[in-house]
C-alpha positions as a printed Julia matrix, in Angstrom:
151×3 Matrix{Float64}:
 87.53  -114.09  33.56
 84.22  -113.19  31.96
 83.52  -110.78  34.86
 86.81  -109.03  34.46
 86.26  -108.63  30.72
 82.77  -107.32  31.4
 84.04  -104.8   33.97
 86.76  -103.62  31.6
 84.28  -103.23  28.79
 81.97  -101.19  31.04
 84.84   -98.99  32.23
 85.99   -98.33  28.63
 82.43   -97.46  27.55
 81.94   -95.09  30.44
 85.23   -93.35  29.83
 84.24   -92.83  26.14
 80.85   -91.38  27.21
 82.63   -89.0   29.63
 84.98   -87.78  26.83
 82.05   -87.24  24.56
 80.21   -85.15  27.17
 83.22   -82.91  27.8
 83.02   -81.43  24.39
 81.68   -77.89  24.51
 81.77   -77.19  20.79
 78.43   -75.99  19.53
 77.59   -76.26  15.82
 76.51   -72.85  14.59
 75.37   -71.8   11.14
 77.36   -68.85   9.63
 74.73   -66.7    8.07
 77.17   -65.43   5.49
 77.17   -68.94   3.93
 73.44   -69.19   3.3
 72.75   -70.12  -0.3
 76.41   -70.97  -1.15
 77.79   -74.28  -2.13
 80.44   -75.78   0.18
 82.45   -76.67  -2.91
 82.7    -73.0   -4.0
 84.09   -72.13  -0.58
 87.0    -74.57  -0.66
 90.43   -73.54  -1.64
 92.01   -74.4   -4.98
 94.16   -77.17  -3.51
 91.31   -79.14  -2.04
 89.86   -81.97  -4.09
 86.66   -83.9   -3.12
 86.11   -87.31  -4.53
 82.69   -89.02  -4.22
 81.05   -91.7   -6.2
 78.54   -90.92  -8.86
 76.0    -92.94  -6.89
 76.05   -90.48  -3.99
 75.79   -87.47  -6.26
 72.91   -88.96  -8.23
 71.12   -90.06  -5.07
 71.28   -86.55  -3.65
 70.12   -85.01  -6.94
 67.27   -87.53  -7.08
 66.21   -86.85  -3.51
 66.1    -83.06  -4.1
 64.18   -83.44  -7.37
 61.64   -85.85  -5.93
 60.96   -83.71  -2.88
 61.03   -80.29  -4.48
 57.25   -79.96  -4.41
 56.99   -81.07  -0.78
 55.51   -78.53   1.61
 57.49   -77.69   4.76
 56.46   -75.43   7.62
 59.26   -73.05   8.54
 60.0    -69.4    8.95
 60.49   -66.34   6.83
 61.24   -62.7    7.64
 58.63   -60.22   6.52
 60.44   -57.03   5.63
 57.56   -55.17   3.96
 53.77   -55.13   4.35
 51.81   -52.19   3.01
 48.7    -51.27   1.06
 49.45   -47.56   0.3
 49.32   -46.05  -3.17
 53.08   -46.55  -3.63
 53.18   -50.02  -2.07
 53.75   -51.84  -5.34
 56.72   -49.79  -6.43
 58.21   -49.8   -2.92
 57.8    -53.65  -2.73
 59.54   -54.06  -6.07
 62.4    -51.8   -4.96
 62.79   -53.7   -1.71
 62.74   -57.03  -3.51
 65.51   -55.86  -5.95
 67.61   -54.53  -3.1
 67.35   -57.72  -1.04
 68.14   -59.95  -4.02
 71.26   -57.89  -4.73
 72.38   -57.82  -1.09
 71.65   -61.39   0.15
 71.81   -64.8   -1.4
 68.61   -66.12   0.24
 65.13   -66.47  -1.24
 63.18   -63.22  -1.61
 59.44   -63.52  -2.12
 57.09   -60.7   -3.18
 53.36   -61.32  -3.03
 50.08   -59.51  -3.28
 47.08   -60.37  -1.08
 44.45   -57.73  -1.67
 45.02   -54.94  -0.71
 48.56   -55.57   0.7
 51.87   -56.1   -0.97
 54.3    -58.25   1.02
 58.03   -58.98   0.81
 59.47   -61.84   2.7
 62.98   -63.27   2.97
 64.27   -66.79   3.45
 63.3    -70.46   3.72
 64.44   -71.17   7.31
 63.62   -74.5    8.92
 64.19   -73.25  12.44
 63.43   -69.94  14.14
 67.1    -69.76  15.23
 68.19   -69.65  11.55
 65.65   -66.9   10.9
 66.82   -64.89  13.88
 70.38   -64.82  12.56
 69.32   -63.15   9.32
 66.75   -61.06  11.15
 69.52   -59.52  13.2
 71.28   -58.52  10.06
 68.16   -57.04   8.44
 66.69   -55.15  11.39
 69.0    -52.2   10.99
 67.87   -51.61   7.41
 64.27   -52.76   7.92
 63.19   -51.79  11.42
 59.62   -52.97  10.92
 60.79   -56.56   9.9
 59.36   -59.51  11.84
 59.62   -63.28  11.72
 56.58   -65.3   10.54
 55.77   -68.96  10.41
 54.93   -70.0    6.84
 55.12   -72.75   4.29
 58.57   -72.71   2.88
 60.31   -74.19  -0.15
 62.16   -77.49   0.17
 65.98   -76.94   0.68
 68.1    -77.13  -2.41
């Protein structure tokens, strides 16, 4: 009797594993959702209920790790040292902030002004935004850099 139960349990487990492997759905990040809250995207008839403990734990986790350094990727859209580099970098920064809801960073490292976009943890995330930017910024490229902790 124990053998029969063991065999049935193994058959049930293997059939569940086969069902799980048949799934072809791939999780993909929609680049239009970057920087937006999931709650702002829900319709007016959807109500989410969660305990205050979960909300405070998440807030605490973000606050405690905000100064943590992460290695990730950014897209460098501008890098120049010409006489108009400062004004051009400021204009590009303003345009990117108005157009996209991702982090835009302008920096100066003598003698170059740089404008970078995003705090991407994977190169795949950076590539999705890069593909949107390369039409407007043909000299853009992806760089590996220290990024801000996700918010």
